[in-house]
C-alpha positions as CSV (number, residue, x, y, z in Angstrom):
1,X,94.4,34.6,75.1
2,X,91.0,32.9,74.9
3,X,90.3,29.3,76.0
4,X,90.4,27.9,72.4
5,X,93.8,29.3,71.8
6,X,95.1,27.8,75.0
7,X,93.8,24.4,74.0
8,X,95.3,24.7,70.5
9,X,98.7,25.7,72.0
10,X,98.7,22.7,74.4
11,X,97.7,20.3,71.6
12,X,100.6,21.6,69.5
13,X,103.0,21.1,72.5
14,X,101.8,17.6,73.0
15,X,102.3,16.8,69.3
16,X,105.8,18.1,69.3
17,X,106.7,16.1,72.4
18,X,105.1,13.0,70.7
19,X,107.2,13.5,67.6
20,X,110.4,14.0,69.6
21,X,109.7,10.9,71.6
22,X,108.9,8.8,68.6
23,X,112.3,10.0,67.0
24,X,114.2,9.1,70.1
25,X,112.6,5.6,70.2
26,X,113.4,5.0,66.6
27,X,117.0,6.0,67.2
28,X,117.3,3.7,70.1
29,X,115.8,0.8,68.1
30,X,118.4,1.4,65.4
31,X,121.2,1.3,68.0
32,X,119.8,-1.9,69.5
33,X,119.6,-3.5,66.0
34,X,123.2,-2.6,65.2
35,X,124.4,-4.1,68.5
36,X,122.5,-7.3,67.7
37,X,124.0,-7.4,64.3
38,X,127.5,-6.8,65.6
39,X,127.1,-9.7,68.1
40,X,125.8,-12.1,65.4
41,X,128.5,-11.1,63.1
42,X,131.2,-11.7,65.8
43,X,129.7,-15.2,66.6
44,X,129.6,-16.0,62.9
45,X,133.3,-15.1,62.6
46,X,134.1,-17.4,65.5
47,X,132.3,-20.3,63.7
48,X,133.9,-19.5,60.3
49,X,137.5,-19.7,61.7
50,X,136.7,-23.2,63.3
51,X,135.0,-24.5,60.2
52,X,136.3,-22.6,57.1
53,X,133.9,-22.2,54.2
54,X,135.3,-23.1,50.8
55,X,133.2,-20.2,49.3
56,X,132.7,-17.6,52.1
57,X,130.4,-14.7,51.5
58,X,132.3,-11.4,51.8
59,X,131.3,-8.8,54.5
60,X,130.1,-5.3,53.7
61,X,133.3,-3.9,55.1
62,X,136.8,-4.3,53.7
63,X,138.3,-3.9,57.1
64,X,136.2,-7.0,58.4
65,X,137.2,-9.0,55.4
66,X,140.9,-8.4,56.0
67,X,140.5,-9.1,59.7
68,X,138.8,-12.4,59.0
69,X,141.8,-13.6,57.0
70,X,144.1,-12.4,59.7
71,X,142.2,-14.3,62.4
72,X,142.6,-17.5,60.4
73,X,146.4,-17.0,60.7
74,X,146.8,-15.8,64.3
75,X,144.1,-17.6,66.3
76,X,145.6,-21.2,65.9
77,X,148.9,-19.8,67.1
78,X,147.4,-18.2,70.2
79,X,145.3,-21.2,70.9
80,X,148.2,-23.5,71.2
81,X,150.3,-21.2,73.3
82,X,147.4,-20.2,75.6
83,X,146.4,-23.8,76.2
84,X,149.9,-24.7,77.1
85,X,149.6,-22.6,80.3
86,X,148.0,-25.2,82.6
87,X,149.7,-24.5,85.9
88,X,147.3,-21.7,86.9
89,X,144.7,-19.4,85.7
90,X,146.8,-16.5,86.6
91,X,149.3,-17.5,83.9
92,X,146.5,-17.4,81.3
93,X,145.1,-14.2,82.5
94,X,148.5,-12.6,82.2
95,X,149.0,-14.1,78.8
96,X,145.8,-12.6,77.4
97,X,146.3,-9.2,79.0
98,X,149.8,-8.9,77.5
99,X,148.6,-10.0,74.0
100,X,145.8,-7.5,73.9
101,X,148.1,-4.8,75.3
102,X,150.7,-5.6,72.7
103,X,148.2,-5.3,69.9
104,X,147.0,-1.9,71.1
105,X,150.6,-0.7,71.4
106,X,151.4,-1.9,68.0
107,X,148.4,-0.5,66.1
108,X,148.1,2.8,68.0
109,X,151.2,4.4,66.4
110,X,150.0,3.4,62.9
111,X,146.7,5.2,63.6
112,X,148.6,8.5,64.2
113,X,151.2,7.9,61.5
114,X,150.6,11.2,59.7
115,X,151.1,13.2,62.8
116,X,154.3,11.5,63.5
117,X,155.6,12.2,60.0
118,X,155.0,15.9,60.5
119,X,156.9,15.9,63.8
120,X,159.8,14.2,62.0
121,X,160.0,17.0,59.5
122,X,159.8,19.6,62.2
123,X,162.8,18.1,64.1
124,X,164.9,17.7,60.9
125,X,167.2,20.7,61.8
126,X,167.8,19.3,65.3
127,X,168.8,15.9,63.9
128,X,171.2,17.4,61.4
129,X,172.9,19.4,64.2
130,X,173.3,16.3,66.4
131,X,174.8,14.2,63.6
132,X,177.4,17.0,62.8
133,X,178.5,16.9,66.4
134,X,178.6,13.2,66.5
135,X,180.8,13.0,63.4
136,X,183.7,14.7,65.3
137,X,184.0,11.6,67.5
138,X,186.3,8.8,66.1
139,X,185.4,5.5,67.5
140,X,188.3,3.1,67.7
141,X,186.5,0.1,69.2
142,X,186.4,-3.2,67.3
143,X,183.1,-4.5,66.0
144,X,183.1,-7.2,68.7
145,X,183.6,-4.6,71.5
146,X,180.8,-2.4,70.1
147,X,178.5,-5.4,70.0
148,X,179.4,-6.4,73.5
149,X,178.7,-2.9,74.9
150,X,175.3,-2.8,72.9
151,X,174.3,-6.2,74.3
152,X,175.3,-5.1,77.8
153,X,173.3,-1.9,77.6
154,X,170.3,-3.3,75.8
155,X,167.1,-3.3,77.8
156,X,165.3,-6.6,78.5
157,X,162.8,-7.0,75.7
158,X,160.5,-9.0,77.9
159,X,160.4,-6.2,80.5
160,X,159.7,-3.6,77.8
161,X,157.0,-5.9,76.3
162,X,155.2,-6.2,79.7
163,X,155.5,-2.5,80.6
164,X,152.3,-1.1,82.1
165,X,150.7,-4.5,82.4
166,X,150.7,-6.5,85.7
167,X,150.5,-10.3,85.8
168,X,152.2,-13.6,86.1
169,X,155.8,-13.5,84.7
170,X,155.5,-16.9,82.9
171,X,152.3,-15.7,81.2
172,X,154.1,-12.6,80.2
173,X,157.0,-14.5,78.8
174,X,154.8,-16.9,76.8
175,X,152.8,-13.9,75.4
176,X,156.1,-12.3,74.4
177,X,157.1,-15.3,72.3
178,X,153.6,-15.8,71.0
179,X,153.3,-12.2,69.9
180,X,156.5,-12.3,67.9
181,X,154.9,-15.0,65.8
182,X,151.9,-13.0,64.8
183,X,153.1,-9.3,65.0
184,X,154.1,-9.1,61.3
185,X,150.8,-10.6,60.2
186,X,148.8,-7.9,62.2
187,X,150.9,-5.0,60.9
188,X,150.7,-6.2,57.3
189,X,147.0,-6.7,57.4
190,X,146.3,-3.2,59.1
191,X,148.6,-1.5,56.5
192,X,146.5,-2.8,53.7
193,X,143.7,-0.5,54.8
194,X,143.8,3.3,54.1
195,X,140.1,4.0,54.6
196,X,139.6,5.5,58.1
197,X,136.4,3.6,58.6
198,X,138.0,0.3,57.6
199,X,140.8,0.9,59.9
200,X,138.6,1.7,62.9
201,X,136.4,-1.4,62.3
202,X,139.5,-3.6,61.9
203,X,141.0,-2.3,65.1
204,X,137.8,-2.5,67.2
205,X,136.8,-5.9,66.0
206,X,140.4,-7.3,66.4
207,X,140.4,-6.4,70.1
208,X,136.9,-7.8,70.6
209,X,137.6,-11.0,68.8
210,X,140.8,-11.6,70.7
211,X,139.0,-11.3,74.0
212,X,136.1,-13.6,72.7
213,X,138.6,-16.2,71.6
214,X,140.4,-16.2,74.9
215,X,137.1,-16.7,76.6
216,X,136.5,-19.6,74.3
217,X,139.9,-21.2,74.9
218,X,139.3,-20.9,78.7
219,X,135.9,-22.6,78.4
220,X,137.5,-25.5,76.4
221,X,140.4,-25.8,78.8
222,X,138.2,-26.0,81.9
223,X,137.3,-29.6,81.3
224,X,140.7,-30.7,80.1
225,X,143.0,-29.9,83.0
226,X,143.6,-33.0,85.2
227,X,143.3,-32.8,89.0
228,X,146.7,-32.7,90.6
229,X,147.7,-35.9,92.5
230,X,150.8,-37.5,94.2
231,X,152.3,-40.9,94.8
232,X,150.9,-41.3,98.4
233,X,147.3,-40.7,97.1
234,X,147.7,-43.2,94.2
235,X,149.2,-45.9,96.5
236,X,146.5,-45.5,99.1
237,X,143.9,-45.7,96.3
238,X,145.3,-48.9,95.0
239,X,145.5,-50.5,98.5
240,X,141.9,-49.5,99.5
241,X,140.0,-52.6,100.8
242,X,137.3,-54.1,98.6
243,X,133.9,-55.2,99.8
244,X,132.8,-58.9,99.6
245,X,129.3,-60.5,99.8
246,X,127.7,-60.1,103.1
247,X,129.0,-56.5,103.5
248,X,132.3,-57.5,105.1
249,X,135.7,-56.6,103.9
250,X,138.0,-59.1,102.1
251,X,141.2,-59.2,104.3
252,X,142.9,-61.9,102.0
253,X,142.4,-64.7,104.5
254,X,141.0,-67.1,101.9
255,X,139.1,-69.1,104.6
256,X,142.3,-70.5,106.1
257,X,144.4,-69.3,109.0
258,X,147.4,-67.4,107.9
259,X,150.2,-65.6,109.8
260,X,149.7,-61.9,109.7
261,X,152.8,-59.7,109.9
262,X,152.4,-56.2,111.1
263,X,155.1,-53.5,110.5
264,X,155.3,-51.0,113.3
């Protein structure tokens, strides 16, 4: 191999490396641009919920359009319940953790619905066998007795709701009640979508927006919670002596001699 051929080969290698690097840079620029667009879109959605537009421009994704309508329904509910937890930050942290976990647990089965349907068909024979065996038993209990036993054996719904999530119990209980108000809205909105891409965007943006709104609520609440006080402090504050001209303290003598009573 002569010198000219070596130089040519090296130039070709450098050109290939340059093209590859340029392609990588372009891909990274695209990713960064997409991230910026997602952040801007999330911020825009936050503003749109607070100040609804009478003629909003639709998003490019049906999943995002459906989510936007859902947020208008559920965010006000979550805001009221979240801001009612003013005793401690731990209560609010527990509330948000349980709400997000409940949304994940609610939508995850829907994402694998087809798989579950196949499993149901496969277990059909087993179900039939079990039902045949059960039909041999004649239950003579009254309806009241059956209901009483069912109630006694029923698991605590709040315990099931908070399963797998640690946190303040009051926050969990409030999240349980709050989620019952919005659960049907979330399921109905998700079930409108059949396109996998719409479903994925709806799911990801819903989780992201819930967290963003909870951050927003916490920021708004930070300047609204009054500092705790008690009667002893309030009384001492009212009886605090006031200064008069000359830098002395007004002891209430009024310039004349008065009898002063001291309590021991």
